Every structure is written in structure tokens, then in C-alpha cells.
N, C-alpha and C positions, 0 to 999 in steps of 0.2 A: 388251076382250075379253083384252088383255094384263094390265088390273088382276085381272080376274077369275082367268086362270092364275096369276098372282102369289099371289093370295088362295089358290087350291088346293093350290098350293105348300108354303103357311105351315101349311094344315090337317095336311098330311103329316108335316110337322116334329113335330107332336105326339107324344108319348111312346104314345100309345094305337095308332098306325101303325108303330111303331117292327117289329114284326114282319113287315109288309107290305114296308115298304122292305127288309128285312133280305132277304126272297124275293126281290123285285125284284134288288138286288144280285147275288145267287146264281146267279139266272138268268142274267142278264147276262154274269156271271163264267164261266160255263160254257157260253155260246153258241160259244166257239172249240172247245171239247172237241166237243160237239157238232157243229157243222160238219164237224171233222176225221172223226168217227165217220163222217157221212153219206157222205163220199168214200169212204173204208175199206170201206163198205158197197156203196157202187154198183160199186166196183170188185171186190168178190167176187162182186157178184149179176151182172155182165157175163161175168165168167168162167165162172160155173157157169151162166149161160144161154147162153154158146157151145158148152159141153158137152153141154147138155140139148137143143140144137136139132139137134147133130150125129148125137145120139142119138135121140133122140123125134121128131125133125121130119124124118125120112126116110120112113119108111114110113106111109101115110094108115090108121093103125089108129083107129078110132072112141073118142071119149071121150080120145084122148091127142094125136092129129096136130095137130088145131085148137088146141092150147095151147103148140103149141111148134112151129109151120111157120114163123115168122120170129124173127130174135135180139129184137125189141121184144116179141112176142110172148110168148117165152121169158123174157124179163128179167119180164113182169109175174106170170107164172105162177109164176115163182121167187120172187118178191116176196110175194106171195099165199101161198106154201106155207110160207116164211119166218116169217110170222105166224099161221101154223095155218091157214088157209082154204084148203086143197087140195084141194077139191072141184071137181065137174063144174057144167054149169047145172043140174043135176037134183038134185044135192046128194048122189052118190055119189062117194067119195073117189077122186082120180085114179092113188093107188099102186095101187090093187085091177086097174084097167087095163092099167098098166104091168107089174105081175105077171103077168097074165094074156099080153100080147103080148111083153113082152121077156125075161121070165124074172127067177128069182130076185137074179140079179146086180145088174139094173138097179134092183130096188126096193130091193135093199141100198145101193147107190151113192143112190137118193132118201133112205132113211133113215140113213143117215152124213151127209149134209148138213143135214137138218133139226136131226139131233142137234148137229152142230158149231154150227151159227148159235145154236140156241136156248140151248144150256146153255154154249157157249163163248163165241161174240163177243157175242151181245148181254149177257151176263151182265158181261165186260171191261169192254164200253162204258158200262154201268149204273154199274160200281165207279168208273169214272175219271170220268164227269159227276159223280156224287156226289161224289166227293172233291174236283174241281174247284170245285163249287157251294160245298160247307163252306169251301174255301180262300178263296174269296171273301168268303163271309159274312164268316169270321173276320177276312181282312184289313180289311173295311169295319168291325168290331165295334174293332178295334185303332186304326185311322186316329180314330174317335171318340172312344176313351179318349186318345190322344195328343193330339185337340184341347181336352179337358177339362183335361189335364195343363199343357197350355199357356196355358190360360185365366188370365191373370191377375186379371181382374177376378171370376170366378169365386171365386179362390183369396182375396182379400183381402175380398171380402163374407162367405165362409164362416170364415174365419178371425175377422172381427169380430165375427161371431157368437158364436164358441166365447170369444173372450176376455170378452165382456159375460157370457156365463155364469159364466167362470172370477170373475169379480168379483163376481157375484151370491151365487156359493155361500160366497165369502171373506167376504162381511158385511162387507168393506172400505168406508167410506165414500166412495165414487169414484161420481162422476156417468156412467152408463153410457151414455148419450144424448151424451156429449162427452168420448170417450176421449183425443182427443188433446190435451186440456188436461191429462191426467194420464200422459203417457208415461213418464216418470221412474219414478213410482209403481208404472206395470203393469210397466215393466221389473223393479222388483225384487219383484214381486207373487207369494209362493210358496203353494200350499195344499197340506194335508195329502191322501195317498192316499185316505183315505175320502171326501173330498168330491169329489175326481175320479171316484170311482165313483157317487157319488151325480149329479153332474153329466151324466155318460155316461147315466143313464137319462132324461134329459129327452128328449121326441120331436123337439125343434127341434135339441138337439144332435145325435141320433143321425143326423137326415136332414142336418145339415150335413156330419158324418163320411161320410156316405154320396155326398152331392154330390163331395167330395174323393176317392171311391175308395177310402177306407180299409176294408178288410176288415172286415166286421161280425164275424168270428168274433175280431178282435183287440182289439175294443170294450172288451171285459170286463178285458183286460189292459193298458192303457195305460196304470193306475198302475204296473205294474211296468217296461213298456217304456221310460216316459218318466222314470225316476228313475234314471239313471246312475251316482249315488254311492249307491244304496240307503239315501237317510235317511229315506225315510218323506215325503218333500215332493216336490213338483213344481212347478218354477219355470215363468213366464210363457215366457221364452226356449227353456228346455228342450222345453217343450210344443209351441211352435211349429215348433221346429227337427226336434223328432221326428216330428211329423205330416208334414213335409215331406219326409222321408223313409221314411215309411209310405204314401204315395201310389202307387197303380198295382199292379202285379203284382210278385213278386221277381224281381230280374234276375241274371245271372251276374256280374256287376261287383260286385256288393254283396258276393258269396261271395269274389270275389276281392281286393276291399277289404280285407275279413276277415282274407283269408289274408294279405296283405300286412303288415298291422299285426301280426298273431301274430308273423311271422316279424322283424319289426323288435323284436318286444319280447323276442323269444327273444335276438337279437343284444345287446340292452341287458343282459338277465338274465345272458347270458354273462358279460359284461363286468364286472358288478357281481360276479358269482360271482368272477371272477378277483383283481377290487381286495381284496374281503373276504378272500380266499388270502392274497394278498400283505400285508395289514395282520395277520393272523393269524401268518404267517411274522416280521414286523416285531416285532409283540407276544412272540412265543415268544422270540426272540434278545434281547430288552429283558430279558425275565425270568430267562431264562439268566445274562445279564451281571451282573444285580442279584445273583442267587444267588451266582457267583461272589464278586462284591465283599463280601458280606455274611460269606462264608466266610472270606476272608482277613484280614478284620479279627478 
């Protein structure tokens, strides 16, 4: 039986069952919210049932008293009314008999209770439950993505596929089945941007990029993103390092890193500017000295 259960769990790990697992994870994540919602609803139900017992459970009015003669019975009737089943055994609405026996004020109390529960409390509970369910599903999605980003085997196999494709489009005499014997040549390998665009169109390359969580919208711009010196060629080293940085979702740390680099460049440029001004000043003094020397002669 354990073997069968393990096989069944392996079947559920297939990609076709990903939506089912996400729904199950979302429901499990929302169970805490659901339980607290039940506690809140039972407390409200008990309070309203006490008021209903005190108001409608004293006088023996037909089709009203038998629904509120005790606290448990009043809670059950209140529960039914909050879900729209506020009728007698014959199908007549209880509110009609409440209005006839206790007047408009009592009927107004019942209407306010139904409106508050149906429009207010139920909608709030539903919204919070949906939010917690989506948060749990999103957390599961992020955990799965983090696991893929930390999977070294996945990274190594997909990068090997991409490097082999680079070697193939470069038309260099390398044996793509034995890349380990040509590491130095591959390290120095550079291909033109047009060849990189052609390589990205291959189905196996697209699949490898998708497996590495590279945004499909970035596939067509890889030749620009991975060419830091804008020289029209992309080296294997820049290709690997660039893909490693492109994996996953954009992070705030990336923006902060760029901001810090820009600030460091600003400081360097300011120092360079001051040095240039100082050199210009010295050159001006030398020119003036030379001019005075030539005039004295």
C-alpha cells in the first residue's frame, strides 16, 4: 500500500496536476481563516439567538414561537435565516408572522440582521478567505520557483544545452558531445548578435530558457541584454553570467545595486572632472608663462 501511495504521489507531481495541487495548497492555507470565520459567525449567531429568544420565544404565537422557544432552536432558526431559508415547515416566510404578531419594529430588526449578515459579514469573510487562499497559492508558487532557482542540476543541464547551441551556430570545429575537452576554446567563444537571435528561435533553446525561468518577453532582446560593450558580439562568459542574472522575477536589490553603481560612477566622474579642471588650470598657467617669456625676448 505504501508503494501504491508513493506512486500516486509521484503522479500528482506531474505538470498536468499543477493546478490541482495549487488549489489544494490554497484551500489548506485558507483553513485558518475559515476556522476563525466560523468562530466569529457562531459568536454572532449566539448573540442574535439570545435576543431572538428573548423577543420571539415568550409569547406562543403560531409559526413563530416554535422556532424560538429555546436558545438552541433559536440559533438553528437564525442560522437558516442567515442563509435565506427563513420559512416555516409549510413554506411561509417567518417574517410575515413576526410582522403580524410583533409589529414593524421586530420585522425591521430581522431585516437589519439579514442585511448585516448577508451583505456585510459574509462578504468580508469571503474576501478574507479568498485573499488568504491566493496568498497561500502564491507562496507555493514562489517556493517552487525558489527551488528551481536553487537547483544546480537544472542550471548545469540547461546551460550545457545552450552552450552546445552556441557552438553549433558559431560553426566552430568543436565536438559538442565533449565540451569538457574544449573548455578554453569555449571560454574564448564569441558569436554575433544575429546568430544569437537565430539560436533563440530553436525550440530546444526556448525550452531551456523557460526552464531557467527566463521571461519569454526577454528572449528576443538577449542579444542586446548580453552585449555589455555594445560590440555586436556576445561571448560565452557574458552569456552565462547574463542568464544567471536574468533568472527569476525582478528584485528590489537589482535596482538598489544599479543605484549604488550609478552613485559610485557619479563620484568617479566628479573626481575626474575636478582633475581635468586642475589640469586645464595648470595648462593655462604654463601657456601664460610661455607667452610672457616669448614677449620678454
